[in-house]
C-alpha positions in Angstrom: 0.0 -0.1 0.0 1.2 3.5 -0.8 1.4 5.6 2.4 -0.4 9.0 2.6 1.7 12.0 3.1 0.6 13.8 6.2 1.5 17.6 6.6 2.0 18.5 10.2 2.6 22.1 11.5 4.7 22.4 14.5 4.6 25.9 16.3 7.6 27.5 17.8 8.6 25.7 21.0 8.4 22.2 19.4 10.8 19.0 19.2 14.3 20.1 18.3 15.3 16.4 18.1 12.9 15.6 15.4 14.3 18.7 13.4 18.0 17.8 14.0 17.4 14.1 12.9 15.9 15.2 9.5 18.4 18.0 8.9 21.2 15.6 9.7 19.8 13.1 7.2 19.3 15.8 4.6 22.7 17.5 5.2 24.6 16.3 2.1 21.6 16.8 -0.1 21.8 20.6 0.5 24.1 22.8 -1.7 26.2 23.6 0.2 25.6 21.1 3.0 24.0 22.7 6.1 26.9 21.5 8.3 29.3 23.7 6.3 27.2 26.7 7.3 25.8 26.0 10.9 26.0 23.6 13.7 23.0 21.4 13.0 22.4 20.7 16.7 22.4 24.5 17.5 20.4 25.4 14.4 17.8 22.8 15.2 17.3 24.2 18.7 17.0 27.7 17.2 14.3 26.5 14.7 12.4 24.7 17.4 12.3 27.7 19.5 11.6 30.4 16.9 10.2 29.0 13.6 7.2 27.3 12.4 8.1 23.8 11.0 6.0 21.9 8.5 6.7 18.2 8.1 5.8 16.0 5.3 5.5 12.4 6.8 4.4 9.2 5.6 1.4 7.8 7.7 4.0 5.5 9.4 5.4 8.6 10.9 8.6 8.6 8.8 9.5 12.2 8.0 10.1 12.8 4.3 10.6 16.7 4.2 10.4 19.8 6.1 10.0 23.6 5.7 11.2 25.9 8.5 9.7 29.3 8.3 9.9 32.4 10.5 6.7 34.4 10.8 8.2 37.3 12.9 8.3 40.3 10.4 4.6 41.3 10.9 5.3 45.0 10.1 6.8 44.2 6.8 4.4 41.3 6.3 7.3 39.0 5.3 7.7 35.4 6.2 11.1 33.9 5.7 11.8 30.2 4.8 15.1 29.4 6.4 15.3 25.7 5.5 13.4 23.5 3.0 14.4 20.0 2.1 13.0 16.8 0.7 14.7 13.4 1.1 16.4 12.6 -2.2 14.5 9.3 -2.5 11.2 11.3 -2.2 12.1 14.0 -4.6 10.1 14.4 -7.9 6.9 13.0 -6.5 5.1 16.3 -5.7 6.1 16.4 -2.1 8.0 19.7 -2.4 5.3 21.3 -4.3 2.7 20.4 -1.8 5.0 21.3 1.1 5.6 24.8 -0.3 1.8 25.0 -0.8 1.4 24.3 3.0 3.9 27.1 3.7 2.0 29.5 1.4 -1.3 28.7 3.2 0.4 29.2 6.7 1.9 32.6 5.5 -1.4 33.8 4.1 -3.4 32.6 7.1 -1.1 34.6 9.2 -1.6 37.7 7.0 1.9 37.7 5.4 2.1 39.2 1.9 5.5 38.0 1.0 7.8 35.0 1.6 11.5 35.5 1.2 14.3 32.9 1.1 17.9 32.4 -0.1 19.3 29.7 -2.3 22.8 29.0 -3.4 23.5 30.2 -6.8 24.9 26.8 -7.9 21.8 25.0 -6.8 20.1 25.0 -10.2 17.5 22.3 -9.1 16.2 24.5 -6.1 16.3 27.7 -8.2 14.1 26.0 -10.8 11.7 24.6 -8.2 11.3 28.1 -6.6 10.9 29.8 -9.9 8.2 27.3 -10.9 6.5 28.1 -7.6 6.3 31.9 -8.2 9.5 33.1 -6.6 11.4 35.9 -8.3 15.1 36.6 -7.9 15.7 39.9 -6.0 19.5 40.1 -5.6 22.8 38.1 -5.4 24.9 38.2 -2.3 28.1 36.2 -1.5 27.1 33.2 -3.7 23.4 33.3 -2.6 20.4 34.6 -4.4 17.6 36.2 -2.5 14.2 35.2 -3.7 10.7 36.6 -2.9 7.3 35.3 -3.6 4.2 37.7 -3.4 1.3 36.0 -1.9 -2.1 35.8 -3.4 -5.5 34.2 -2.6 -4.5 31.4 -5.0 -1.6 30.4 -2.8 -3.8 28.9 0.0 -5.0 25.6 -1.5 -2.5 22.9 -0.6 -3.5 19.4 -1.5 -2.8 16.0 0.1 -0.9 13.6 -2.1 0.4 10.0 -2.0 4.0 8.9 -2.3 
């Protein structure tokens, strides 16, 4: 039987060990690896304390992907995706698209008008993914490209999917 993907939102103050485990497993899939930029243990604790986390998990509880997003710039109405990753074995199955849809719905539901993020300039796959999902390149800084998505009412319709 094909397991259903379940999207679970975790408010700030959540389980840092769950975040750390998935980020550690995804580490080498990121360009560059997360561990080359931050201490994964410390970063996981920061995310658990301050960010909203959206997990995509199989119905057996196995996490397949995550999106970590800060919703703290209410004045500027800008949400910020600080980490987004899908296990390589689960890519190209619509999980990332559905996960970003969940992030859009969360941001719009919290009255944010924009979602910003950074992607490494050499990460062509991620750049294409974000462009396909409505993000526009804003500027380049130190090997990273800042992207922005302007939110619309059409961005609040995430859909469940099967792996």
